N, C-alpha and C positions, 0 to 999 in steps of 0.2 A: 346678392351677387350671383350672376350666372356662372355656369360651368366654365365657359370660355374666359370670363373675366378672372376666374380663380387661378388660371394658369400663370405660372411664374415666367419671368423673362428668360428667353432661350429654351423654353419647354415646348416641344412639338406636340400639337394636339393629338395627332395619331398615336404617338407613343404613350402619351398620358392616358389615353383611353384603352390601352392594350388589355389591361386586366378586365375591364368591363366587357370588352368584346369576347374575351375568352370565357366569361361566365356562361353557365349553362342557360340556354334559352328555353322558353316554354313552347308547347305545341309540337308539331311534327319534327321541326329542326332540332328541338330539344331532345326528343326521343332518339333521333339520329346521332346526336353528339353523345348521348348517354351510352348507346350501343357501341359507338366507336371507342369510347374511353373505358368502359367497364368489361366488355367481352374480350377475353384474352385471345391472342392470335392462335393459340393451339386449338381452342374451341371453334374458332372460325374455320380454320383449315380442316379440322376434323369433320365438321358439318358438311363442308363442300366436298370432302373426299367421300363421305358416305353417300351423299346425293349423286355424285358422279359414278360411283360403283353401282349403285342401284339403277341408275339410268342404263348403264351398259348391260346389266343383267336382265332387266325386265322390259326394255323398250326394243321392239323388233321392227318398227316402222322404218322403211328405208329412207324416207324423206327426213324424219327426225334424226336418224343416225347421220345423215349427210350434213345436216345443220350442226349437229354436235361436233363432227369432225372439223368442219370449217371454223367453228368456234374455238376449237383447240389450236388450230393454226393461227387464228387471229389473236388468241391470248398469248401465244409465244411471241408474236410480233409486238404486242403491246408491252410485254415485259422487257423485250429488247430495247424498244424506244424509251421505256421508262429509265433504263440504265443511262442512255445517252442524254435524254432531256431532263428526266426527273431527278436523277442523281447528280450528273455533271453539269446540267443546265445548258447543254449545247443544242441549238436549233438546227437539227439535221433534216433538211428537206429532200435529201437524196436517199433516205433510209429505205424506201421501197425498191430502189435499184439493187440493193444487196439481196433483197427477197427475190427479185426477178432473176438475178444472177445465179442464185442457188437453184431456182427452178429450171432455168435453161441449161445450167451445167449438168443437172441430173438427166435432162432430156437428151443431151448430147452424149452422155456416157452410158445411157441405159435405154436405148431404142435402136431401131433399124435405120434411123435417119443418116447416121454416119457409120452404121454397122458396128456400133460399140455396145457391148453388153457386160459392163463391169458388175461384179457381185456387189450387193448392197452394203455389206460390211466394209467394202473398200471404197466405193464411190462416195457414200455419204460423209465419212470422216474426211476424205480428201477434199470434197467440196467445201466443207466447213472451214478447213484450214486455208484453202485458197481464198475464200470469201473474207476471212479474217485478214489475210494479207492485202486484199483489195481495200479493206477498211483502213489499213495502215497507210497505203499509198494515198488514199483520199485525205487522210488526216495530215499528211505532210504539208501541203499548201494551206491547210486550214488551221494549223496549230496556233497561229498568232492572231486568229480572227475570233470575234465574238458577235453575238446579236445578229443584226441585219446583214452584216458583211459575210458572216459564216453561212447564213441562210441562202444568200445569193450564190455563193460558191457551190454549196451542196445541191441546190436546185439545178444549177447548171450541170452538175454530174448526173443527176437523175434524168434530165432531158437528153443528155448525150447518150446515156445507156439506151433509152427508147429508140433514138434515131439509129444507133448502131445495130440494134436488133432488127429494125425494119429494113435497113439497107444492106444487111449481110446475107441476103438471099441470093446474091449473084456476085461472087468475088472471083476474080481471075488472079491466080497466083503466078509468080514468075516461072517461066519454063512450061507453063500449061496454057494451051489455047482455049480450052473450055472453062466456063465459069463453074464455081462450086457453090451450092446452096448450104450455108452453115446454119442459119437460124430459122429458116422457113419464112422469114419476113412477116407480113401481116397474116399469112396462112397458118403460122404456128407449126408446132411439131406434135402430131398425134401418135397414138399407139406406143406409149411408153411401157417399159417393163415394170411389173409390180415389185414391191419390196419382197425380198426373201431373206429371212433372218432365222438362223438355227434350223435350217431346213424347212421352215414354214413359209408358205407362199401367201401373201396378203391378197384376199379375194374381194374385199369391199370396204365401205366406209366403217363398218363395225370393227374390222380388224385394225384399221388405222386409228380408230378411236381409242382402243386400249394402248396402242403404242404411244399416242399423244398423251394419254393420261400418265403413263410411266415417265415420259420425258418431262412433262410439266412438274411432276413431283420433284424430280432431281433438279430441275431448273429453278424452281421456287426456293428449294433448300439452299442451292448454291448462291442465289442472289441475296437471300436473307443473311447468309454467313458473310458474304463479301460486304454487305451493307454495314455489318458490325465490326469490320476490320479497319485498319488505318486507311486503306485505299478508299473504302466507302465513306468514311468521315472526311477524307481529303476531297473527294468528289463534291460533297455537299458544301465544303468550305469554298471551293472554286466556284460553285454555282452561286453562292451568296455574294462573294466579293473576290474576284480573281487577283486584283492588285494587292489587297491585304494578305491573301494567301501567298503570293509571291514574296511579299515583304517578310513573311514568317518562315521563309525557306522552303515552301512547298514547290515542287517542280510542276508547275501548271501545265506546260506544254506536254510533258510526258503523260500526265493524267488525262488530258484531252485525247491524246493518241490512243491510250488504253481504252477509254470509253468508246471511241470509234471502233476499235478492234473487237471489243466484246459485243457491241451492238450489231456489227456486221456479221459476226460469227453466228449469233442467235438468229438473225434474219435469214442467213444462208441455210441454216438447218430447217427453218420453217419452210423455205422455198423448196427444198428437196421433198419434204413430206407432202406439201401442197401439190407438187407435180405428180407424185405417186397416187394421191387421192383422185385427182382430176384425170389421170391417164393421158394428159396432154398439157401443152403450154401455149398460151397466146399472149401477145404483148399487151392487149387491152386490159389484162388483169393486173397490170403493174403500173398504173398511171396515177394521176393526182387524186381522183376520188377515193382510192384506197388509202393513200397517204392522209387525206383529210379525216377519214374514219378512224385511223389509228391514233392520230393526234387528238381527235375528239374523245376517244376512249381514255387516253391518259389524262387529259384535262378534266373530263367528267368525273372520273374516279378520284382524282387527286394526284397531281404531279409529285413523284417521289414516294408514293404509297404503293406497296405491293398488293395489299388487299384492294386498294382503290383501282389498280390496273385490272384486277380480276373482275371487279364489279363493272368498270367502264367497258371492258371487252364484252362482257355478257350483254350489257344494254345495247351497245352499238352493233353487235353481231345478230342478236335475236330480234331487236326492235324492227329493223327493216323487213325481216321475214314475217313478223306479225302484221305489218302494214300492207303486205301483199294481198292478204285475204280480207275482203270487205267486212265480213262478220266480225273478225277479231279487231280490225282497225277501228270500226265504229264503236265497239265496246270499250276499247282503250281510249279513244278520243273522248267519249262521254264520261268515262270514269275520271280522266284527268281534269276535264272541265268541271265536274261536280266537286272534285277535291279542291280545285282552285277557288271556286265560289265559297266553299266551306272555310278555307284558310283566310281568304280576304274578308269574309263576313265576320269572323272571330267570335261568333255566338250562334247557337241553334236558332234563335228567333230571327236574326238577320238572314241566316241561311234559308229558312222557310219562306221569309218574305221575298227574298231574291228569286227563289224558284217560282213562287206564285206570280211575281211580276213578269218573269220570262214567259210563262204560260199565257198570261193576259196579253202581253205584246203579240204573241203568236196569233191569238184569236182576233185581235184588232187588225193585224196585217191581213189576215185572211178575209175579214169583212171588207177592208179597203180595196183589196185586189178584186173581190167579187163585185163591188160597187162600180169600180172603174172598168170592168169588163176586160181585164188583162188576161191574155191567153196563158194558161198554165199547163204544165206537163202532168198527165194522168198519174195518180199515185201508184198504179200497177206497174208503171215503167221504172220509177226510181225507188219505190219502197220495196226492196228485195230482201235485205238483211233484217234480222229481228229488231235492231234499234231503229232503222228507218221505218219499219212497219209501225212501231210504236209512236213515231213522230208524225206520221201521215195525217193524223186527225187535226193538227193545228199548224203544221208547217206547209207552206205552199212553195212550189218550184215553178218559176216562169217557164214558158216555152222556149224562150231565147236564153238557154242556160249559160252559154259562153259569155254573152253580154252582161247579164245580171250577176253572174258569178264574179266577173272582173270588177264590176261596180261595187259589189259587196265586199270584195277583198280589199279594195282601196279604202272603203268606208271603215272596215274593221281595223286596218292599220292606223287610220286617222283617229279613231275613237280610243285605241290603246295608247297612242301618243298623247292625246289630250288627258286621258285618265292618269297618266304618270305625273302630270303637273297640276291636276285639278284639286280643289279643296275637298275635305272629307265629306261634306254634305253632298256635293255634286257627285263624288265617287259612289256614294250610296245608291243613287238613282241611275248612275251611268253603267254600273256593273251588269244589271239585267239586260240592258240594251246591247252591250258588248257580247253577252252570252248568246242572245238570240241571233245576232249577226254572225257570230262564230259558227253556230249550228247551221245557219242558212248557207254560209260559204262552204262548209264541209260537205253538206249533202248536195249542194248545187254544183260545186266546182271541183273540190279537192278529191272527193271519193272516186271520181272517174279518171283521175290521173295519178295512180299510185306512186310513180317514180318522182314526180314533182312534190307530191305530198310527203313522201319520206324525207326528202331534202329539207322541206320547210319545217317539218316537225323536229328533225334533228337540230336544225339551226336555231329554232325557237327554244328548244330544250337547253342548248348551250348558253344562249343569251340570258335566259331566265336564271340559270344556275350561276352564271358569272355575276349577276346582280345580287342574288340572294346569298350565295355561298361561293365566293371567288376561289377558295382553296379546293373546290371539288367536294364530292360526297364524303370521302374518307381522308382528305388531305388535312394538313395542319395549318393553322393560321400563321402567316409570316408577317413580320413587321420590317419594312424597308425604310431606311433613312437616306434620303437623297440629298 
């Protein structure tokens, strides 16, 4: 009798297999589960804290310091969105607007644009409070909405914010004939005042890095403590089933409003620091691409998981920077590709066989291209980075890179789609072909367009993760009965 036939009447298959899914898996995912379950939170945060302090003490490269400071801001945003979406289960697509409001509020109160130069200890707390109140106002029409309806309302709020910033560069007030530039429109507001705290003037990204580190420590401790209180448990109850929560006497609307307020306050705080680091604000820094990255970080790390938010923020903030440099991006791409072959091969013999077949396919393609007299690009033109130099002996790049790159990309997507439904025997021989086409597409097309490549890799990373591990890297498996 099969497993499905052994199920009793009225027994859901998903629920019946819950314990089996929770069992520790072997391989790389099993190691990940083991680390997630066995390593205590104190050890995790301790290791992260030591690494962060060591970075601040020993790294003096300006570029790396700037990346670290931006990572700190991005991590604050991820933690704030994790409260709204991960804890309370609210799909807030206007979250970035609170971030932008905090940045622009700091620019208006700490620059020569309106000739306002508030002290930092006064402007930042005031902006956080006002942003929290703005979150309260947004939550009022949204408190009875869930899911797609809530997403539409908050998305509308985010778009309204962008349009207000762009159109507020020429406002004529009653009794005044001349127009006033409030936000700078698409030109933004440059020349902001730096932070000054306890008489110390922040001079660069390194100073803001230490400030962000202190804020993150207090913020993580606060979120952990809130998560363990009645409010934190009630948020998760609302996330799982709002109707059941309301039937048990939980004030669902009040909890949703509180989540909006807390998330908005955290985003506003991040906005003020971001404006101080950048020394300017521009509206193109608060649009949908940033919102997508923040949501991707929360989902990647595991919705509702604080360590997952940290991991997701690190990946989504550092990965695009790595992909900007061809040397690093090629090494990362080849490493991930080799790891994928190893995981799918499931044994060292199959792994070695797949690598040998990839090399054989490369030489065969090179012979065929030579026999057909197809014009190719000289290796000195495209073999620049160490990885591409190593591949030049068996990989050929046609002279019409755009055409052949597009053809290869379509072929790669088709082969991956067929691989997902093919039989095991076919998969065994199909994997080397997919690997070769992936390398060809990378070197021929993707490596010369880093912006498109970053988006594709991040998208593929999320798709693969949602298939292999839907709860994210450090999230907990959830069972939903519909």
